[in-house]
C-alpha angles and dihedrals in degrees: 000000000000100000090077091066089069099047113123120237111268123233120260109277136183123239116271104235095208093062124078129179142174123206108211109178149336116222125168093337094312117118118200132193143097140271129196138178102228091202093052114026093182093062118107105220122217116203146174124229118226133195099202100308096337120098109226102168149351137214152151124250099226107120117117116249120180093205089060093051092048092056091049101260094147116265092339095249095131105097125113142192112188133176117234134208117270085248084087089073096062115117123264138051117309132188115212121208136172128224128191104254099226101045102022089232116160112247115223110242145147115287106265119186130170130193116199132192122181118224094197140021117225141175142184105237104188148284135294133173095342096316133104113227124214140170135207116205108212096180091219091273131146095262114115111252113254113258103184106062129164140171113240114211121202089343096287113055123075127209119194114242129215122207103241097183143340108234102185107267091008127073112201120208137183132197128191113242113227119234095247092065091064090083104121091254128116117262131187118223123194134170120234137177122212093202101042140042103251124186104214137173122219123242114211122197144145116246108206121208090221112058099169109129114257094243089066093050099049092125092053106041094089093054125096111271092029104057092082096040097094120092085234097055090100093057090050094048090050090055092048091050092051092048091048091051089052093044092052090059094049115086094183096055113144118224091232090064090061092043091052092050092049090050092050090050090050092052094047091051090047090058129205100277115116092350116161102156126064123196119212115268131186126218117204116273108233129173097192108024122195090215135028108209112204116202115182116200137181104187117303091109095172087064093047091046090052090051095051091044088057089051089058092045095049113091118225135155092214115087122233146180125212121225114193115199109207101204099199097304126177102193132068088308087086089066099036096124089056090056099038115044119219091019113145110219129197113191123201119205089215135021106277097177129230098299099048093038092056093044091053095047093047089064087066096047115123099183127099086236131040121217120199109204130179114229091230093070141098116209124212135219115295095004092134096044092048093051094047091051087067090061090051096042102047132049122243100010115171101171140005124203126205130230106261118209132180121240090259088061096253119130122263099178141351095186122304138275124212113203128211086263090063090246114137123219131199098233112231097007114180091002130123104288090210096057114122091239091069101039108074128082118252144144114280130204087231141351125219116250089219085093113003133152119204130182101246093224089054091047089054092044093056095038098248117259116359108248092218086080093057132167092022151310132070089027090110093048090049091047092056092052091048091050092052091044087057091055102263136119127247106210134192114218113199094188093061100080125188126177111224121201088199117203097020093104101039106009125236107263115105093195099072143022123017091325088074089076088067090077097035095054093048090077092050091052095046094051093047099049104027092121091055100048103031093093094051120108129285112278113274097002121119097343090172088063095042094056093067100070101152097065136088099192139019120229125186113211120204123188138156094256143347113287116246121216115248089357108107142341094258090057091048092050091049092053093048095047092050091047091052092052092048091049086053091058103267127138108219131210114191128202124180112207092240091049090220123154102226100198116233092009092060091042091053090058091047091052088055088056099261116142104226119203118208147156136304091029090054126023102198144001088248091056092049091049091051091052101040110006095114094068097065127095095192140007117218110200126188121201124020096247090060090049094047092052097048111029092091092054092045090054091047102046104028143048088211124128117232132238114192121200109191092194086211135346101274095196090053091050092047092047091053091049090053092049090048093051093043093241109150096194104101096171091109098052090043092054089048089050091055092050095046093049091047089058093045090054091049102052129075096235131013121197134192135178103236137047089229092060091043089056092050092050096048091048088060102039095037095224134087110178093091096036105092140171116257116221121247111198131201131157124218116225096213092235128090122188110242122262093241092056094057134077141172132026128262147193123203128193148123110265099209080079106081098211088063091053091049091049094054092045093050093048094046094046100040113019106033098057089058097038093049091059091050096040108020095172095056117100124204107219117197114203132183145081131285096028110184117241088241088075090072090076090066097054116117140133087290099040123057124180100213098175126197117007120200097203116039090202086074087068103034096045097046112038120073099217138023117212125196111182097175112168097182139011135094139234130039117328104230098196093057088055089051089053091052093051090049092050092242110149118225146200109212145172122252091253091053091051094055111121096352099108090234115142125208114254092005106064103358143358117250112208126196103171139037091255092052092047091054096041095048093046093049093048097046094040093054104034109080096184091051090045092053091048095053091043092056092045092050092052091048093055091047091052091049103043106023107035122132089246091057090045092053089051095051095043091047089054092048092051093047089055088065094042096260099133099195124172130202112255119248087234117036115249092229135045115242122337119326122215 
């Protein structure tokens, strides 16, 4: 059911004439119909179900139907009934198609469209005492409340629900979980109503058969069958895997290193409870550490030992030292350096408390960064590397805070909020730590010192912790305000995860012990920083809005799918446009139409500060808009199909103005493809044209990449004031690899885009046979992702299918010429702009040249026949002076038309057209140039 969310878009295919299907009906996510192979009526056809380009189901047409047998369709065993992904229930109009599962060929069928509209929004909210808990939000409307409600488990099992209470606009339900689901495997729970259309998100969790808390199983956790029982076992396994990968590549690895790692893992799994023996451990010996980790401790050595064992287990590329502050302990802490080798220990003759202990230890720190770490924590793999990446990615960072989670996996804190009352909140406390709201980088009002990284120079600049908060509490909140007052950022990093056994070091009561200072220091903080927090929001209201301080406007970005770094021009453009809007002060929320979390590609956006929305936390764009649409100032939509499906919901649930980026004119691209193939039936392109123009007439602003496309659009809609040019941004590196150090020619593109496939096929079939005779030593190298298997037929000594390339510089800095023989397509061709910025001369087709600013014989050669392709390539490949001239001219055009400064200017103008009056920051949000 959920696998379909992660299916890649398939390439454009033609219908397979031998297959025929009919789609009969769609009822409660079940699609019925039949499929036959006209050339072999005995064949049982397997097929995939698509919603546009998104796979939402699969099946085999093998059910007996008497009506099929009666009309002569073999033995009649060609019917089907298949369950579809819950994506089918997103709002908007959807066309459903079938494709043969082996070849991907489109199966001819009747046109089958559905339009869905949810009456209610629902969600599963968690578990309690063997029941699953869920809510349906009625919104107080006139619709009759659903009466037949169930919990759907794994898409196929139904649990009856009981209404536990009616809380105004929310109906609360509970369903008993059967014994067999406590099997240690992940299960997906979803609320459905048989008498109403409910838009619901799935809740995925593992139900363990043993629910005894870890602290009561301390003598069993190291045994087979129990090692993986902890909620944190996945983090530990991840660290072990990363270490083993590194060890396997190290020929000089000493056996004691593996032994030390295994011992650390054993001790972490064992836990701190009831520990009386401490095996020897070894921290890395580092002369110039990147990070100095300060761990204060007052007794409770089992907790400290567990923390340091986790530091050894955690895999990081950054180096670190550990400074343990013994704050007048009387237990094994007094001999810590004898138990843990290479541990730096600072001993206090008297108990200084958290503030003074950290200040004292920081004076001994040798790292560029200081990390303050509570001893009642367990760190996870990559936690240091992820935090340090924030310092490298963003400008002006003073401190970075980790995501703190409880041992049960729930969230303790995703950065902090300070209200206009001066009261601080742990944002997201007790919520799902994986929810999209808590997994994007952003500035925070404060960051907990339980796990906090600070640039050492900034720490020294602001004087460390303010001693007025001694012995402890509010010192971290005060520190964040001091860091910002000194002109630096305080960032939350969701990918740096630390497990916090809160309360084990200082307890939880604020009435006695050191915790009493939590209330006393509150008054000190509020008096000191009143002017800085007085304009913040009212306590407890709209925390999801309060957490995004460093933004003037909120923009919702909709696209077909999540952009992928270095994958295709469309992804590159999406990244740059989002970056421009963020640099201009906008907070972005991004939703791909398939709502799929695409691993590192989604995470890359989140690291840039983009809130990414994905399944199972949200089921549809319509549902998201219904819940949060009112917060947005503008909606930025890429591709007309996405706009057509969502403009109604945007109008219904938001007051936002709309910006529509058509990417390229689809009808123009389709028309050129038809002309190229010789097909005289233009009904398809004309239908696309009508749909595109309808969208353009409906939005507030439409943008395109070239002046040629802008002219086409304005000639059809008969207006131009809201038709604007979209920026395309590249940055030249100021260095061009010499002519003599380069060889071969190349093309680069993404091959889910049909014009790129046509271009390679044309060049291999028509140009290379002639060029190879004239220049036998020149190799045509074809780069890019999703290459079709048909390309293999072209491989030879002169044609190499290189495939995906991680770093585009490997192409642009090593080949001598770039060729782009596009025969169809529309819009700006991003890869040729990249070539210009890299100073790589090119030979291109007229369609490639459109809108680029390149001029024939001055900055490129434009070829329109096989002879011209061969002659221009030969001339430019062999004439160094000509090559240098065109290289310099290409760079000059890129700097003039596609610079970041020009991009900011264009994007600012676009935003102002929808009343988003952004302004470029004095200091850029990001360091360098982000791709």
